Every structure is written in structure tokens, then in C-alpha cells.
N, C-alpha and C positions, 0 to 999 in steps of 0.2 A: 534916334528919338531920344528926346530928353527924358532922363530917368525921373519918374514921378514918385518913386519911393521916398517916403519921408526920412529925413536924417535927424536922428536924435543925438544931441551932444552927450557923450559918455564921460562921466566924471570918474576918475580912478578911485577904487575903493580904498579906504584907509587900512593900514595894517590891522591884523587881527587883534594885536595887543591894544591898539587904540580903540577899536570897536568895543572891546570888552570893557575898557576903562570908561568909555562914553555911555555904557549901559546898553549897547545894541544887543539884540538877541536875548534880551532879558537876563543878562549875566550880571548880578549885582557886584558892586565894587568890593564889598567885604568878603564875598565868596572868592573873588580873584586873589585877594591878599592872602587869605587862608590857604588857598591851593598853592600859591607861590612859596609860602613859608614851608608848607609840608613837603613840596618837591625839593627845596634846598636842604631841608633836614635829612631827607632820605638819601640825597646824593652825597652829602658829607658823611653820613653813617656808613654808606657802602664803601667809600674810599677808605675810611678808617679801618673797617674790618679787613679790607683787602691788604692794606699795609701791614696790619697785625699778623695775618696768616702768612704773608710772604717772609716775615722776619722771625716768626716764633721758633723755627727750627734752629736758629743760631743764638737765641737769647740766652739759653742756659749756659752754653760754653763761654760766651763772651761776657757774661755778667760779672765774672770774676776779674776782668781785666779792663783797663782803659789805657790808650796810648796817648801820651802827652809829651810836650816839649819840655826838656829840662831847662833850667835857668840859663840865660845867655842866648844871644842870637845865633842862629844857624846850628844849634846843638842837635845831635841826633836824638830821635825819639827814645824814650825809656819806658819801661814797664812800670806802671803805677799799680801796686797791689791794693785792691779795695777790701774793706772789711766785709766779710760774707756772713749772712745769717746762718749758714750751715750748708751741708752737702745734700739736703733733702730735695727730692724731686718725685715726679709721678710716672716716670718712664718704667715700662716693663723691661725684662731682661733682653728681649729681642732688640728693642730700640736702643737700650743702653749699650749693648755690645756693638751695634752698628755705628753709633756715634763715636764710641771710644776707638774703633778700628780705623778711623779716618787718619790718613797721613798726608801732610802737605806735599805737593809736587815740587814746590819751590823750597829749597833747603834754607835759604836765608830768611831770618825773621825780620819783620818790619819794625822791630823794636829791639832794644838791648835786653836780651833774655838772660836772666840770672837763674841757673839751674837749681831746682829744689829737690829735696829728698822726701818721699812720701812714706810715712810710718803708718802701716796698716795693721790694726789689732783685730784678730779673730778670737772672740771670747764667747764663753758660755753665758755669762751675765755681766757682773761688775768687773772693774779693774782694781783688784785689791792692792796692787803695787803702784797705783796712780800717784801717790805723794812722791815716790822716788822718781817717776818719770816727770813729774812737775818740776823737780829740781833740775833734771836733765835738760828739759826744754827751756826753762827760764835762763839757762846759761848760754843759750844760742840766740841767733837772730831769727825772729819770727818770719822774716821774708825768705828764709832758706829752707823751710820745712812746711809740710802739711800733715794733718792727722786725720785718719779715717778709722771708724770702729764698726765692726759688724758683730752683733751679738744675736743670740737666739731670739726669735720673735716673741717667745713666751716670757722673756725677761720683762717684768712689769715696770721696772724703774728705768727703762731704756731712755726716757727723755728727761729724767729728773734727778739723776744721781750725781751730777756735777754742778758746782756753783757757777754762777754767771761769769766769774773772773777766772775760771779754770781753763787751761789750754785745751781740755777735752770737751768743753761745753759746746753742745750743738754739732758735734762731729760724728754722730752715728749716721750711717747710710741706711736707705730703705732695704729691708731684708725680708726673706721668705724662709720657709722651713729649712732647717739645717740638721743633719744627722751626722754626728762625728764618725769619720771613717767611710762614709757612703758618698755616692756621686754628688749629693747635695752639698757636701763639704767642699768638694772641688768647685761646684757652682758658686759657693760663697767666696772662695778665693778669687775666682774670675770676676765676680761682682765687685769685690774690693778693687781689683786692678782696673776695671772699667771705670769706676767712679774716679779713681786717682788719675787716669789718663785724660779725663775731661779738662784737667788743669794743664795747659800747654807747657807750663814751666817745670812740672814734675819730670825729673830725669832718672832718678833711681827709686826703686820700690822695694820696701822691706816688709815681709809678713812676720808678725809677732804674735805671741799668745799672751794671756793674762799672767802667766808665770815667768815671762822673760824679763831680764834686766839688762841695761846697757853696761858694758865693761869699761867704757871711756866716756869722756865728756862729749858734748855735741860737736864742738869744733874739730876734735880728732876724728870722729866718725864721719862727719861731712867731708872733711878734706880727704880722707882715705878713699871714700867712695867716688867722689867727683874727680879727683886728680890722680889717684894712684891705683885705680882698680878698673882696667879696661874691659874685663869680662864680668859676666853675670855669675851668680853663685847658687846653683841648684845642685844639691847633693845627688850624685848618680853612682850606683854600684850594682854589680851583678851578684845576687845572693842565691846560693844553692838551697835546696830543701823546700819544704812545703810553704814556708812563709816568704819565699822569694820567687824562684822560678815556678814553684808549685801553684802559684796564683794565676798563672797565665792560662788563657782560654784559647784553644786552637781555633775557635770560631772567629777570633780577631783577624785571622789571615784573610787575604794577603796584605791588608793594610798594615797590621802590626805582626811582624814575624818574631819567632822565639829569640832571634839574635838581637832584636831591638828591646826586649823586655828588661826593664831596670827598676830599681827600688831606691828610695832615698827619703830624707827628712822633708816634711812638708813646709818647714820654715825656711823660706828662700829669700834671696835678694837678687833683683834683676834690673837691667837697664830698660830704657823706653823701647828700644828696638825689639827686644824679646817680649816685653809686656804686650805690645801690639799684636805680635804673633799669637800669643796665648788667647787674647780676647777674640781674635779673628778665626780661631780654629773651628772648622766645621767638619773635620775628618776624625781626629782622635777622640775628642770629648763625647760625641754621640756614641761611639763604640764603648767607651767606658761607662756611660750612662746605662747602656743596654746590657753589657756583659760582665762588668766588674762589680759584682754584688756578693752578698753573703760573706764568705771568708776572704774575698778580694777587697782590699781597702784602697779605693781610688786615690786618696790623698797621699798615699805612699808610693804610688806607681804612675799616675797620670803624667805629671810634669817630668819626672826622671826619664820615662819612656819616650815622650814626645821630643824632649830636648836631645836625648841621646840619638834618636833616629834622624832628626832634621837640623838641629842647631848645635851640634857638639862642639864646633869650633868657636862658638860664642861663649862657652861655659867653662868654668874652672873645675867642675865636677865635685865641688865641696860646698858645705854650708858655712855661713858665718856665725851660726848660733851653736854654741858649745852645749853638750849634754853628757852626762856620765852614764855610759852604756856598759859599765863593768858589772852591773847587777844582773841577776837572772830574771828573765821575763820580757814581755813585749814593750815595757815602758822604761825610760831612763830613771835614774835615782832622783828622788825629791829631796829638797834641802829645807830644813827647818831652822828655827832661830839658833840653836846651839851650833849648827854647822857653819854659820856665817862668822868668820873671823877675818882679821886683816891679812893674815898669811894666806888664807883660802882665796880671798879675792885677788890678792897679788899674783897667786899662782895661776888663776884663770887668765890673767893679762899677759902671761909669759908665752906669747904666741910663737916666738922663735923656736921654742922647744916643742910645744904641743902641735903646731901645724904640721910638722913632719912625722910625729910619732903617735898622735892620738886619732882614733877614728871609730868606725863601727864594725861590728861583727859581720862577716860575709860567709861564714861557714854554714853547715847544714843543720845546726842545732835548732830544734823547734822553738825554743825560747827566743832566739834571735838577739840575745843580749850578752853572750859570753865571748870574751876575748876582744881583740882590737883589730881594726883594719888600717893598714898604713896607706896614707895618701902618697901614691908614687909620682904623681904629676903636679906637684906644687911648684909651678913656675911663675906664678903671678906676683909673688911677694916683692921681687925687686929689692930695693933698698929698705923696704919697710919691715919692721919686726912684728907688725900686727897680723894676727891670723884670725882670731875670733873677736867679733865686735859685741856680741850678745851672749847670754847664757840662760839656761833654764834647768830644772823646774824648781822655782822658788815659791814656797808656800807663804800664805798671808802672814803667818806668825813670824816670818823672817824680816818683816818690814822694819821693825824698830831698830834692828842692828844694821840693816842696809842703810837706813837714814843716818845712823850714827857714824858709819865708816866711809860712806860714799864721798863726802867732801874731801877727805884726806887721800883715800886710795884712788878714786876715780876722777878727782879734781873737778867736781861739779861746781 
């Protein structure tokens, strides 16, 4: 039977976008345009935020560097050092230590890396000997060094005590509470190291105080550390009596045994390999935070003990910062203006004699400053006659004579 159902011709419906444009379903044209613009804005904003979040973790480390081609076709990439506004950031210590502990699995750099020396100043407040250090740094190549300053947070002039043309301008790092001799002092040292490790070109790291002076010009110190000094320099010795072994807590066992306990100067110099181990430490530092308090001074025991227990083969067991421990008491002798003479400064530079004969007391006297300790394992010197590169403790009043004699004696 013939199908009697009517057949209607069905016309295909236009796409939604055309229906909207033609005003179907009462959707005005101006509403469509507004919606489209709003959608596009939201899409672009979302993409921008996503890209920002995916790259922010690397921005701080890479902001100091750019890899560019040197002049000439086919030349290898070189490191272009950019001018930085300073080392300031908003990371807490946990994130800072985590970032600083990263070590590339690929040993070859994708650029021609020029090793730098990081000069890290741990100060109470100002740097009274800054004019002397200005002379020192002005005599060097600014591409070969970086400067970091950690002062007490209570220091009110922390951001305004250097002129804009000073090598120290803007070089203070973020800091928290520091108590000299306590675990927070060690935390400040680790914080300095961590900030310096963020610069991939820093290869050697020197901790200095506001009373330290250089004994040689920049070129001599840089050359000695980069080319003639394969080991780090953390002073390590075993001292009898209450100010040495007497500060050890049996509660540190089994991690730190009595045989591991050592003492030494907090003013160290180390290479990048050891610096990474220090900021990565999650074993020794927590013990010192918890158990080395009161009469136990962590800044004199933490690094010597850890290095002695785990990295002894990397270390020379001596400091590069000279001090006069011939006086009685817990502190070395201070030097004032009349003490600074040409003969005195030249004597400090006589490393060939002093490196083998001068040192620290390791006896049982409570004062800890009587007599000398002979460095028995000075094997690093090789053909170099340099032993100490720095000296302390020089008072602010000695600055005028230091500035007067430094150009001739130290060849700044």
C-alpha cells in the first residue's frame, strides 16, 4: 500500500554560531560579542598563569645568567653575567636549602663556566673595614667574585649603609635571628652558603667576619684557591678539657660518637662539593640544634665534627684565616691602630714559616688560648709559599693605617 504519510522537506539547521548571529533564540549580537571577548580574555589569562607557575621555581636561579653566543660563527656558548639588583628573595630556609642542594646529573655545563669565589661576610652590623675591602675588590675582575653579607636582623642600617657605587651595595641576604655561638649562628653560616650556591658559577666559598682583612691582592687569592688548592679549609682539631671534649653530649650517640667530636675556627673556606653537603645536612645539624646549647658553642664544633666524621679526605684540617691565640682567654688578640706596621703585615704574609709552626692550643687549659698547636699534616702547599690568605681581629681604628700600608705591602 502506498504510504500516505506526508513527507516534509527538512532543511538542515544552520550552525549555532550563525543562528546566534542571525538573532535566533533572541540572542542579541552585542551579547554574543561581549561573551566571546570575555571567553578569550579568560582563556589567555589562564594560559598566562599556567606558564608563570610552571616556570617560577627556576626564575630565581636563572635570573643571574643568560647563555649567548660569543662573536663569530660556530663559537661555543659563553656565560653572560647580568647585573643583579641583589641577592634578596622571599624563600624561607627550608626552600632555600632545598634549592641550594640541587646538583646537576650532567657534569658538563652548557656554557663556558668561569669559576667565581664567593666572599661571605657574617657581621653583627656594619663593615667598618669596608674601605679596605673596596680597594681589594676594585683590583679584581668583578666577573670572578660575588659578595654576600649576613648581619643581625636588628641592624637598622642594613639596607642603607653602602653607597650605590659600592661593591657591597645591595649584597645583604635575607636574615633571621642570630645569636653568636648558638645554633642560629650555624644556621646563618648555612644560609650564607645556600644563597651563594644559587649562583652556579661560585666554586669556592669563604666565610669572613667584619674584623677580617685580606693579606694579598685579589688576583693572588683567586689564583691560589682556584688553581693551587684542591682541598677545603675547615680547621679541625681534638681539644682536651672542658672547652673541647667537655662540650660533647652523650645524647648525640650513635650518630656522633666521642671519637668524631672536634673543634675549630668557624672562619672556613670550602669548595662547592663540600658546601652542597653542608646545606644538604639533615643528620648533624638537627642534633646540634637540639643538644649543643648553653656552654656548647655550635659554631666551633658543628663543621669540624661533621667534616671530620664524613669528609675528612676532602679537608686540609686548617683555616686560611690567621689569628693570634697566644693570649689567655677564649678569644684571639685584637689589633688596634698602633699594632699595624709594615713589618707586622709582612710577617703575616710569611706563610712558609707560619703554616708549619703556628696554630691553636689543644691542651686542657680552660682558657683555650695558651700555647700553640703545630699543624702536622700540611701537605697541600705544594710549590706555593702561601699559608694564610686572611687575618683577624682588626679593630675599626686600625683602618687608617691599613689603607696607608695596603697598596705597598699587599699590592692592592
